[in-house]
Structure formats: structure tokens, C-alpha cells
C-alpha positions as CSV (number, residue, x, y, z in Angstrom):
1,M,128.1,125.8,108.7
2,H,125.6,128.5,109.8
3,E,126.4,128.1,113.5
4,L,128.9,131.0,113.3
5,G,126.2,133.3,112.0
6,V,123.8,132.1,114.8
7,M,126.4,132.7,117.4
8,T,127.2,136.1,116.0
9,E,123.5,137.0,116.6
10,V,123.6,135.5,120.1
11,V,126.6,137.7,120.9
12,R,124.8,140.8,119.5
13,I,121.7,140.0,121.7
14,V,123.8,139.4,124.8
15,E,125.8,142.6,124.3
16,N,122.6,144.6,124.0
17,V,121.3,143.1,127.3
18,V,124.6,143.9,129.0
19,R,124.5,147.5,127.7
20,E,120.8,148.0,128.6
21,Q,121.5,146.7,132.1
22,N,124.7,148.8,132.6
23,L,126.8,145.7,133.2
24,T,130.6,145.6,132.6
25,Q,131.5,142.0,132.5
26,V,130.0,138.7,131.4
27,E,131.2,135.6,133.3
28,S,129.1,132.8,131.6
29,L,126.5,132.1,129.0
30,V,124.1,129.1,129.1
31,L,122.3,128.1,125.9
32,Q,119.6,125.5,125.5
33,I,119.6,123.6,122.2
34,G,117.0,121.0,121.3
35,E,118.1,117.7,119.9
36,M,116.3,118.5,116.6
37,A,117.3,122.1,116.4
38,S,118.7,123.4,113.2
39,V,122.2,123.9,114.8
40,I,124.6,121.4,116.0
41,P,125.9,121.9,119.6
42,Y,129.4,120.6,118.7
43,Y,129.8,123.3,115.9
44,V,128.3,126.0,118.3
45,E,131.1,125.2,120.8
46,Q,133.7,125.1,118.1
47,C,132.8,128.6,116.5
48,Y,132.2,130.2,119.9
49,P,135.7,131.6,120.3
50,A,135.6,133.2,116.9
51,A,132.1,134.7,117.6
52,V,133.1,136.3,120.9
53,N,136.6,137.4,119.8
54,G,137.1,141.1,120.5
55,T,133.7,141.4,122.3
56,I,132.7,141.8,126.0
57,L,132.0,138.0,125.9
58,E,135.6,137.1,124.9
59,N,136.5,135.5,128.3
60,T,133.2,134.0,129.0
61,R,132.4,130.3,129.7
62,L,129.9,128.8,127.4
63,T,127.5,126.0,128.7
64,I,125.2,124.1,126.3
65,E,122.2,122.2,127.7
66,I,120.7,119.7,125.2
67,L,116.9,119.5,125.4
68,P,115.4,116.1,124.5
69,A,113.1,115.7,121.5
70,S,109.7,114.8,122.8
71,G,106.8,113.6,120.6
72,R,103.3,112.5,120.9
73,C,102.1,109.5,119.0
74,S,99.3,110.2,116.5
75,T,98.0,106.7,117.0
76,C,98.0,106.0,120.8
77,N,98.5,109.6,122.0
78,K,101.3,108.6,124.3
79,M,104.4,110.8,124.7
80,F,107.9,109.5,124.0
81,H,111.6,110.6,123.5
82,V,111.8,110.7,119.7
83,T,115.5,110.2,119.1
84,E,116.0,107.5,121.8
85,D,113.2,105.5,120.3
86,Y,114.5,105.8,116.7
87,Y,111.5,108.0,115.6
88,K,109.0,105.1,116.4
89,C,106.5,105.1,119.2
90,P,107.7,102.5,121.8
91,F,104.1,101.8,122.8
92,C,102.4,100.9,119.6
93,Q,105.3,101.0,117.1
94,S,103.7,103.7,115.0
95,F,105.9,106.1,113.0
96,S,103.1,108.7,113.0
97,W,103.9,111.3,115.6
98,E,104.0,115.1,116.3
99,L,107.1,116.8,117.7
100,L,106.3,118.7,120.9
101,E,109.8,119.8,122.0
102,G,113.3,119.5,120.7
103,R,113.7,122.4,118.2
104,E,114.5,125.0,120.7
105,F,117.4,127.4,120.7
106,L,117.4,129.6,123.7
107,I,119.6,131.9,125.7
108,K,118.8,130.5,129.2
109,E,121.2,132.4,131.4
110,I,123.6,135.3,131.3
111,V,125.8,135.6,134.3
112,A,127.1,139.2,134.4
113,F,127.9,142.0,136.7
């Protein structure tokens, strides 16, 4: 499970932002994770308490927004939701497509003061 390492890096980044902005308290953190990202949101949530333990983020609320995996069919050029359609274009039934969105891992929002 590499999610703990990923979250440790997120904590480091947020701590740097807090320090640079002369803030003293972080209330919440919002992450955006794509459906096909290399991290699993459930495990991110589970390891979050360990990652923030003893840091300025220790009492923060974590929110995770899941971003859909969108693809463009290489055959008919139409866009579709890759995971909802079981990796097959719902328009022409082709399995040939390009992933446009869905691998993101972003710090969307830090609420701090």
C-alpha cells in the first residue's frame, strides 16, 4: 500500500503552503482522485490519520472527490465514461479508446487560517 507514502507527501506540501502563508490552523483538506489514478481513495482515507498524526493537519477533515474516467473512442471519436461503460464505447462498441481524464491526484482545496 503506497497510499501512506503519497499522503505523507501531501502533508508535507500542505505544511509548506501553511508555513509560506503564515497560517496557524488547517480546518479541512479536499483531494480530487481520478477513478483510474494509481491510488485507491478508500486506502487514502484509512491511512490519513497516520499521515497527519503529530502535524498541523492532525485535526483536519479530509474530503475526497472522485473524478470520472473519461475517454474518447478511437473509432467513432465520441466521448464516454470509461468505467461505467466497462471500457467499451457505448456508441460503436469499440474497445479502442484514449483516456482523457481519470488519472488525476490533486490537492483541490486547503481551508486554513
